[in-house]
C-alpha positions, 0 to 999 in steps of 0.5 A, a space after each residue: 490529535 485531529 479527528 480522524 474521518 471514517 472510511 465513508 468520509 475519506 476522499 478518494 479517486 477511483 479508476 473503474 476496470 474496463 471490464 468485469 470488476 473482480 479484484 481491487 487495488 488500494 493505492 496509498 499516496 505519500 505524505 503531503 500528497 493526495 489520491 488524485 495527485 498519486 493517480 496523476 503522478 502515475 499517469 505522468 510516468 506511464 504516459 497514460 492512466 493506470 487501468 486494468 480490465 478486472 481491477 478497480 483502483 482506489 486512491 484515497 486521500 489521507 486526512 489533514 492532521 498536525 505532523 510533527 516533522 513539520 513542527 505541528 503544521 497540518 499535512 495530508 498524512 496517514 499517521 504522525 512520526 516523531 521524526 523521519 528516521 528508521 531509528 525512532 519509535 513508531 507513532 502507533 496511536 495514529 497508525 492504529 487509528 488509520 488502520 481502522 479507517 482504511 479497514 473500512 475501505 476493505 470492508 466496502 469492497 468485500 460488501 460489493 462481492 470482492 473477496 479479500 483474497 483478491 484485494 491488493 494494498 500498497 503505496 508510495 513512501 509513507 503510503 507503503 509503510 501504512 500499507 504494510 501495517 494495514 496488511 500484516 497487522 490487520 488483514 494478512 489474508 489480502 492478496 498481497 502488499 507492495 511498497 514503493 520508496 518506503 521503509 519500516 522503522 527498525 523496531 517496527 511492530 510489523 516485524 514482531 507480528 510476523 511470528 504471530 500470524 499463520 498466513 501472511 500476504 505476498 510482498 511484491 518487490 519493485 525493480 531496483 529494490 534493496 534489502 537495506 530497508 528491511 531489518 534482518 535483510 533477506 531472511 526477514 524479506 522471505 518471512 514477509 512473503 517476499 519471493 526471489 526473482 520477482 523484480 525481474 518478473 515485474 520488469 518484464 511486465 512493465 516494459 514498453 506500452 500496453 500496461 493494462 495487458 502486461 500488468 494484468 497478466 502479472 497480477 493474474 499469475 499471482 492470483 488476483 
């Protein structure tokens, strides 16, 4: 396995808040992408940069490592997979190693004075899966976790840890969400901190322009 960098050496793209920094968002990209690329993708979708008055956004880039689905070819991925399927075991060695690296990013924010309860973790595709492992298994006291177009394997250890922790982070449900990727359906969704009606709230927050004010209001209403 390729050497995994420490958090201090993890490349990242940072978008500073427009006002006083009082919360942080760690946004993880999908497989084969980059932090800068994820920022640009969001910018293309919104027709403007994603910025908040009080939230600093951190887009780290995963290290390049051999990736089994690419027959061992190198790619910027958060962890390895035996194959891209919900029915196979998780590659826990690489997942746990990256959890340690990304925990360093959280520690860096805490050292600057940001409470862990005001740090959001989320991601797109593989980044969303990585975010759930990071939050549920290592940092259940963060403000929340979100997943865009991602999934957990059916026998994921994330499901197993739900009965072992007293506090779990709030799980944000994106617009168009389906329970099909959640093993156990709505019941497991609620155990993971999901709330009914959240998709509608987010849709209202994202309609039209001015994403700074609308999304900031949404996150403030959820304690961030």
